[in-house]
N, C-alpha and C positions, 0 to 999 in steps of 0.2 A: 782533433777531429779532421778526417779527410773530407773535403768538399765534395769529391767524387771519387769513386773507385778508380776512375781512369785519369783523374787529374795528375799532371806531372809538372809543377811549377819550375821556371827556369831560375837557376841560382846566378849565373853570369854568362857571359858570352866570351868566346875566344875568337876574336875576329867576327867572321859571319856565322860562326857555329855557335848555337846556344847550348849550354851545358845545364841540365837539370838537376835538381837536388838530389834525385835517386842516384845519378852518377857521382855526385860529391860524397854522399853518404857510403856508396860502394867502394870508392877509393879510399876513404877513411877506414873502413872494415879491413880492406886489404892491406893497408899500411899497418894497422893495429896487429893484424894476424902475423904479418911478416916480422914486426918488432917482437911481438911475443914468441915467435919460434927462435928467433936469434937469442933472446934471453934464456929460453928454456933449454937450448941445445948447446950452450957455449961452454959448459962445464961437465961434459958427459965423462963417465968413468966406468971402467969394466970391473974394477975391484971393489969400489965402494960407491954404488949408485945412490944419489940423493932421492928425496921424496918425488921431486918434479920427474927426474929420469924414470923413477919406478911407475909412475902414473902413465907417461909417454910409452914405455915398453908395453904396459897392459892394454893401452888403446891400440898399439900397433898389432900386437898378438890377437886382439879381438877382431880387428879389422882383416888380418890375414886370415883368421878362421873362417869369416863370413865369405871372404873371396874365394877361399878354397873349396868351401861347400858349394859353391855356385859355378865356378869355372875351374876345370882341371888345369893343373900345371903350377907354376911358380906364382904364388900371389903378388910378388914384388912388382910384376909387370903392370898391375892396376892399381897398386897401392897409393901412388902419388895422386892419380886423377880422382879415384873414389874418395880417398881420405880428404882431399882439398874440397871436393863437392860437399861432403858430409859436414866438415868444419864451417865452411862458408855459408851453407844454408841455415846451419844452426846458429851461428853468430848473428846472420842477417835477421833470422826470425826474432831473436832475442834482443836485437838493437832497440827494440820498443821500450826497453827499460830505461833508455836514456831519454829524459824529457824533451819533447818537441821533435823527436826523430821517428819517421815513418820507416818500417822496414823496407829495404829494397825489394824484398820478395813479395811485397804487397802491390807491386807494380807489375803489370803484365810484360813489359819490356824486359825486365831482369830475368823473370822466369822463362821467357822465350829463348834469351840468350843462354841460359843454363841448359836448356833442352837442346838447343842447336849445337852445344859442345858435346853433349852425349850422342847426338845424331852422327855428327862429324867423326867422333871417336869410335863409334860402331862401325862406320864405313871403312876408316883407316885400319883398325884391328883386324876387321874381316878380310880386307884385302891383303894385309900382311900375313896373316895366318894361313889363308888359302889360295892366295893369287887371285887376280881379277877375274878369271874365267871360273874358278871355283866359288868365288863369292857371289857372282851372278847367278851360278847354276842353283844356289840355295833358293833363288825365288820361284824355281820350277819344282820345288818339292811340295807335295808328293807327285804332282802332274803339272805339265806345262800349262794346262787350263787355269791353274792357280796363280799364274804370274800377275795378273792385274790386281787380284785381291791381296797377294803378298805385298806388292808394291804399296798399295793404299794402307795396308795394316802398318807397314813401316813408318808412314807419315802419322797416321792417327795416333799411334801408341806414344810417339814423341810429343804430339800435340796434347795428349792427355797428361803428360808430366807438366807442361806449362799450366794447363787449366787446374789441375789438382792442386799444385802448390800455390798459384794465384788465389784461387777460390778459399782455400782454407786460411791463409794468412790475411788476406785482404777483409774477410768477413770478420775475423776476430778483432782486427784494428778498428774496422768501421763500426761494429756493435759497441765495443767499448768506448769509442768516441761518443756515440750517440748517448749511452747510459751516463757517461761522465758529464755531458752538458745538461742532462734532465736532472740527475739525481745527486749530483755533488761528487765530492772527492773519494770518500771512503766506500761508498757502495759498489764501485766497479772492481775492488780488490779481488774478491773471489774470481771474478771473470778474468781478470788479468793473470791470476794463477793458472787458471785453466787454458788460457791463451798461451801461455809459456810452455805449458805441457804439450799442447797441440803442436807448437813451434819444433820441439824437440822430436816429437814423433814424426812430423812431416819431413824433417830433415833425414831421419833414418829411412823413411820410406823412399824419399827421392833418391838417396844414395843407393838403396837397394835394388830399386827398379832400374836405375842407371847401370848397375852391374849386371843385372839380368838381361838387359838389352843388349849391352856390349858382349856378354857371354854368348848370347844366342848367335851373334855375328861370328864370333871367334869359333864357334863349334859347328857353324853351318847350319843352324836351325833358324834361319831367317823367317821362314813361314810358320813356325811354331810360336804359339802364343806363349806369354811368360808363365812360369810357374805360378799356379793359382794361390799357393800358400804365401806368395810375396805380395800379393795384390792387396790394396787398402780398399775397403768397402766405401770409404768416404767420397 
């Protein structure tokens, strides 16, 4: 059980720099994902693809379809970033299956870092696709009067990424910890199953909203709100 939603105990120190358990778990997840990627892709075949390759190809095709439906052009441009965000958040959310492990996404620092990556990617892709002046001009749409509001909107919608993911994952971990301490081992199992489902849904929502935000920067719709069909009511 988490002592506090904002607690982040220190695992060890590197000289004067304290390293929190959240960082250690994040490193472990990244290492596990890298190892799984190497194992899954070391025997790719065009003529006789195995089951693992078929699953990977299906995932890539599904991801490309989602990207293509949101941002025009070649989906390969955003495949690595969006795919990595989706898989990392998914694995991080489900890391609670390991006894004694708290999901990194249940801590505000991790979610803020992920949202910062999306924010930086939006700026980078916006400038790359439109140029500096073209990207800046997007904040003046539909009128220059909207510049302050569009700037604030850029910040708040990325803050919403942080708060949305943090709130949903942290609340699930916190509630299960409370029920476990009060009711015993077996009672929280249905809640744990629901929490895993929520974790998978939140990973999809985070990746989808990241794609929408980056896509709006690429297409020059900086002042336009995200597609309402992509929003999560949570």
